[in-house]
C-alpha positions as CSV (number, residue, x, y, z in Angstrom):
1,M,172.4,45.4,55.9
2,P,175.4,47.6,56.5
3,S,174.6,51.3,57.5
4,H,174.0,53.1,54.2
5,R,171.3,55.3,52.9
6,V,170.2,54.6,49.3
7,D,171.5,57.0,46.7
8,I,168.1,57.1,45.0
9,E,169.2,59.1,42.0
10,E,172.2,57.2,40.9
11,R,171.5,55.1,37.8
12,A,167.9,56.3,38.0
13,D,167.8,57.8,34.4
14,H,168.6,54.7,32.4
15,E,167.1,52.2,35.0
16,S,163.7,53.6,35.6
17,G,162.8,54.3,32.1
18,K,161.5,50.8,31.6
19,S,158.8,51.3,34.2
20,D,156.9,53.5,32.1
21,R,156.1,51.1,29.3
22,P,152.6,49.5,29.3
23,G,152.5,46.7,31.9
24,G,155.8,47.8,33.4
25,A,156.4,48.1,37.2
26,P,154.5,51.1,38.8
27,H,158.0,51.9,40.6
28,G,161.2,50.1,39.8
29,T,162.1,48.2,36.7
30,A,160.0,45.4,35.3
31,P,161.8,42.3,33.7
32,P,162.2,42.4,29.9
33,G,160.0,39.4,29.2
34,Y,158.2,37.1,31.7
35,R,156.9,38.7,34.9
36,L,156.0,37.0,37.9
37,P,152.4,37.6,39.0
38,P,151.1,39.9,41.9
39,A,150.0,36.8,43.7
40,T,153.6,35.6,44.1
41,R,154.7,34.8,47.7
42,L,157.4,33.0,49.3
43,G,156.8,29.5,51.0
44,R,159.7,28.1,53.2
45,V,163.4,28.0,53.4
46,R,165.2,24.6,53.8
47,L,168.3,24.7,55.9
48,Q,171.2,22.3,56.4
49,V,172.2,22.3,60.3
50,A,174.9,20.6,62.3
51,D,172.6,19.4,65.2
52,L,168.9,19.0,64.8
53,D,168.1,19.0,68.5
54,R,169.9,22.2,69.1
55,S,168.3,23.9,66.1
56,V,164.7,22.9,66.9
57,E,165.2,24.1,70.5
58,W,166.6,27.4,69.3
59,Y,163.8,28.0,66.7
60,E,161.1,26.9,69.3
61,T,162.5,28.8,72.2
62,V,163.9,32.0,70.5
63,L,161.7,32.5,67.5
64,G,158.5,31.0,68.9
65,L,157.8,28.6,66.1
66,R,156.0,25.1,66.5
67,L,157.3,21.8,65.6
68,L,155.0,20.4,62.9
69,D,156.7,16.9,62.4
70,R,160.2,15.5,62.8
71,S,162.2,12.5,61.3
72,A,165.6,10.9,62.0
73,G,167.3,13.6,60.0
74,G,164.9,16.5,59.7
75,A,162.2,18.7,61.1
76,R,159.5,21.1,59.8
77,L,158.4,24.3,62.0
78,S,155.8,26.8,61.5
79,A,154.0,29.5,63.4
80,P,151.7,28.1,66.3
81,G,148.3,27.5,64.7
82,A,149.5,27.7,61.1
83,V,149.7,24.5,58.9
84,N,152.2,26.0,56.4
85,T,156.0,25.1,56.9
86,L,158.2,28.2,57.4
87,I,161.4,26.4,57.9
88,E,162.4,23.0,57.2
89,L,165.7,21.7,58.7
90,S,167.9,19.0,57.5
91,E,170.8,17.6,59.7
92,R,174.2,17.0,58.5
93,R,176.2,16.0,61.7
94,N,179.1,18.3,62.4
95,A,178.4,20.8,59.4
96,R,180.7,23.7,59.5
97,P,179.2,26.8,61.0
98,A,178.6,29.8,58.8
99,G,181.6,32.1,58.9
100,R,181.6,35.6,60.0
101,Q,182.5,36.9,56.7
102,G,179.8,34.7,55.0
103,R,179.8,32.4,52.2
104,L,178.1,32.7,48.9
105,G,174.5,31.7,49.4
106,L,172.5,32.8,52.3
107,Y,172.9,36.0,53.9
108,H,169.8,35.8,55.9
109,F,166.1,34.8,55.5
110,A,163.4,36.9,57.0
111,I,160.4,36.1,59.1
112,L,157.6,38.8,58.6
113,L,155.5,39.5,61.5
114,P,151.9,40.7,60.9
115,D,152.3,44.0,62.8
116,R,154.4,46.3,64.7
117,A,152.8,45.3,68.1
118,A,154.1,41.8,67.5
119,L,157.7,43.0,66.7
120,G,157.4,45.0,70.1
121,R,156.4,41.8,71.8
122,F,159.2,39.9,70.3
123,L,161.7,42.4,71.1
124,G,160.7,42.3,74.9
125,H,161.0,38.5,74.6
126,L,164.6,38.6,73.3
127,S,165.6,40.8,76.1
128,R,164.1,38.3,78.7
129,V,165.7,35.3,77.1
130,G,169.1,37.1,76.9
131,V,169.4,37.5,73.2
132,H,170.9,40.9,71.8
133,P,169.9,41.3,68.2
134,G,171.0,43.8,65.6
135,M,168.4,46.4,64.9
136,S,167.6,48.6,61.9
137,D,165.0,51.0,60.5
138,H,164.7,50.4,56.7
139,M,162.0,53.1,56.1
140,V,159.7,50.4,54.7
141,S,160.1,48.2,57.6
142,E,161.7,47.7,61.0
143,A,164.1,44.7,61.5
144,L,165.8,42.7,64.2
145,Y,168.8,40.5,63.1
146,L,170.0,37.3,64.8
147,S,172.2,34.3,64.0
148,D,170.8,30.8,64.7
149,P,173.1,28.1,66.4
150,D,175.0,27.4,63.1
151,G,175.4,31.1,62.3
152,L,172.8,31.3,59.7
153,G,171.4,34.7,59.5
154,V,167.7,35.2,60.6
155,E,165.9,38.6,60.2
156,V,162.4,39.0,62.1
157,Y,160.6,42.2,60.8
158,A,157.4,44.1,60.5
159,D,156.5,46.3,57.5
160,R,155.3,49.8,57.7
161,P,152.0,50.5,56.0
162,R,152.5,50.7,52.2
163,S,151.0,54.1,52.2
164,T,154.1,55.3,53.9
165,W,156.6,53.8,51.5
166,R,158.2,56.5,49.4
167,H,159.5,56.5,45.8
168,Q,162.1,58.7,44.1
169,G,164.0,58.4,40.8
170,G,161.8,55.4,39.8
171,Q,162.9,53.3,42.7
172,L,161.8,52.7,46.3
173,V,163.5,54.6,49.1
174,M,165.2,52.2,51.6
175,A,167.9,52.8,54.1
176,T,169.6,51.4,57.2
177,E,169.0,53.8,60.0
178,P,169.0,53.2,64.0
179,L,165.8,51.7,65.1
180,D,163.6,53.5,67.7
181,I,163.8,50.8,70.2
182,R,161.5,52.6,72.8
183,S,158.8,53.1,70.3
184,V,158.8,49.6,69.1
185,V,158.6,48.1,72.7
186,A,155.8,50.4,73.5
187,S,153.9,49.3,70.7
188,A,153.5,46.0,72.3
189,A,151.3,47.8,75.1
190,G,152.7,45.5,77.8
191,Q,151.4,42.5,76.1
192,P,153.7,39.4,76.5
193,W,155.2,37.3,73.6
194,T,153.4,34.0,73.2
195,G,155.0,32.7,70.2
196,A,155.0,33.7,66.5
197,P,151.4,35.0,65.9
198,D,148.9,34.1,63.3
199,G,149.8,35.6,60.0
200,T,153.6,35.1,60.4
201,V,155.1,34.3,57.0
202,L,158.4,34.0,55.2
203,G,158.8,37.6,54.0
204,H,162.1,37.5,51.9
205,V,165.4,36.0,51.3
206,H,168.7,37.7,51.2
207,L,171.6,36.2,49.3
208,H,175.4,36.5,49.0
209,V,176.2,36.7,45.4
210,G,179.4,36.8,43.3
211,D,178.1,39.6,41.0
212,L,175.0,41.7,41.0
213,D,174.5,41.9,37.1
214,R,174.7,38.0,36.8
215,A,172.3,37.7,39.8
216,A,170.0,40.1,38.0
217,A,170.1,38.3,34.8
218,F,169.0,35.1,36.6
219,Y,166.4,36.4,39.2
220,H,165.1,39.5,37.2
221,A,165.6,38.9,33.6
222,A,165.0,35.1,33.6
223,L,162.9,34.4,36.7
224,G,160.8,37.4,36.4
225,F,161.1,39.5,39.6
226,D,160.7,43.3,39.4
227,T,163.9,45.2,40.5
228,T,162.8,47.7,43.2
229,V,166.1,49.1,44.3
230,W,169.2,49.3,42.6
231,S,171.3,52.2,44.0
232,Y,171.8,50.5,47.6
233,P,175.6,50.2,47.9
234,G,176.6,46.6,46.9
235,A,173.0,45.4,46.9
236,R,170.0,45.0,44.6
237,F,166.3,44.3,45.8
238,M,163.6,42.6,43.7
239,S,160.0,41.6,44.4
240,A,156.6,40.5,42.7
241,G,153.4,42.7,43.0
242,G,154.7,45.8,44.3
243,Y,156.4,44.6,47.6
244,H,159.5,46.3,48.8
245,H,161.6,43.0,48.4
246,H,161.0,39.2,48.2
247,L,164.7,38.9,47.3
248,G,167.8,40.7,48.2
249,T,171.2,40.1,46.6
250,N,174.5,41.6,47.6
251,T,178.2,41.5,46.9
252,W,179.4,42.1,50.5
253,A,181.0,38.5,50.5
254,A,181.8,38.4,46.6
255,H,185.3,37.0,47.2
256,A,184.0,34.2,49.7
257,P,183.8,30.7,48.7
258,V,180.5,29.1,47.8
259,A,178.8,27.3,50.7
260,G,179.3,23.6,50.3
261,E,178.1,20.2,51.2
262,E,180.0,20.2,54.5
263,D,178.7,23.6,55.5
264,A,175.6,24.9,57.4
265,R,173.7,26.6,54.6
266,L,170.5,27.3,52.7
267,L,169.5,24.2,50.7
268,D,166.7,25.8,48.7
269,W,163.9,28.4,49.1
270,E,160.4,28.4,47.7
271,V,158.5,30.7,45.6
272,V,154.9,29.9,45.4
273,L,153.1,30.6,42.2
274,P,149.6,30.3,40.9
275,D,149.6,26.9,39.3
276,V,149.8,27.9,35.6
277,E,152.7,30.2,36.3
278,V,155.1,27.5,37.3
279,R,155.5,26.3,33.7
280,A,155.8,29.8,32.4
281,A,158.4,30.7,34.9
282,A,160.4,27.5,34.0
283,N,160.0,28.3,30.3
284,S,161.4,31.7,30.9
285,L,164.4,30.4,32.6
286,E,164.9,27.8,30.0
287,R,164.7,30.5,27.2
288,A,167.4,32.3,29.0
289,G,169.6,29.4,29.0
290,Y,169.2,28.2,32.6
291,G,168.7,24.3,33.3
292,V,165.5,23.5,35.3
293,D,164.6,20.1,37.0
294,W,161.0,18.9,37.4
295,I,160.2,17.2,40.7
296,A,156.4,16.3,40.2
297,D,154.8,19.7,39.8
298,D,157.7,21.8,41.3
299,V,160.5,23.3,39.4
300,I,164.1,23.6,40.8
301,A,166.5,26.0,39.4
302,R,170.0,27.2,40.5
303,D,171.4,30.6,40.3
304,P,175.1,31.1,38.8
305,W,176.4,30.2,42.5
306,G,174.3,27.1,42.8
307,T,171.7,28.5,45.2
308,A,168.5,26.5,44.5
309,V,165.3,28.1,44.1
310,R,162.2,25.8,44.0
311,L,158.9,27.0,42.2
312,V,156.0,25.4,43.8
313,P,152.2,25.6,42.6
314,A,150.0,27.3,45.1
315,R,147.5,24.5,45.1
316,Q,150.0,21.9,45.9
317,S,151.6,24.3,48.5
318,I,148.2,24.2,50.3
319,D,147.4,20.7,49.8
320,A,151.0,19.7,51.2
321,A,150.5,22.0,54.2
322,L,147.1,20.2,55.2
323,R,148.7,16.7,54.7
324,P,149.4,15.1,58.1
325,G,153.0,14.3,58.9
């Protein structure tokens, strides 16, 4: 994120009032109708890349992920010891790299490590392999920022305990401040990085969008995410179940083109729901005027800039993860 502190008072009076109604968000703004359940989590991101060999090597070597399986044009990776896919790669030879100014679509996806010690080990590992990440303290989390070989944004982060998160003016207090690098490294207690540890998951996805209100109409009012932060300059953050954010949207590349078929890009990202909630979320999207496509038990919907979100039943997600190959 750009370096800004949240102006938590701005717009608080007329935004936060919704949180006081029965069933509203304890902090932030609940959607006006359907609301995603607390059990909501993210599944995997599917990325289009230019060179599958190059990308697999980077995600294994730099991020410490494990190759689950591979075909002629694609690969799936997870944390070592896990069966759930974190990243699915689809090759389009010679796809254009993501530009420095960004395109509408992916800003970054974020890998959540289970604790600060793991982040400290990862930071030491990056130093040893000669990778120099961006670094930020977001008050609710501590984060490192990288770009993959196609220029796609990757965040690796660890959350602070929820008991330390602060709320003011109806919304969560988040900021972008310098990271205390020494303290993070010290938290590793000298232990080496041996790959992404057990408990590593996809924590959130952050998108470049053309308009924050249109994005909120889709992701908040129709899909059912709570809005947790709305005063961060040029950005809005949303979640389910009281998390700081499963989704970020920003207009920092609002005048850029939409990522297209010839670009390295995000193809889709998964929201995993209790089985009965997939149809409820699909119905909410349709009532709001958005089209949905059913693929077996999954639902695919596209935001106003064509970014696809895939709603996946939790049972199917588990079964698919356990299925060989």
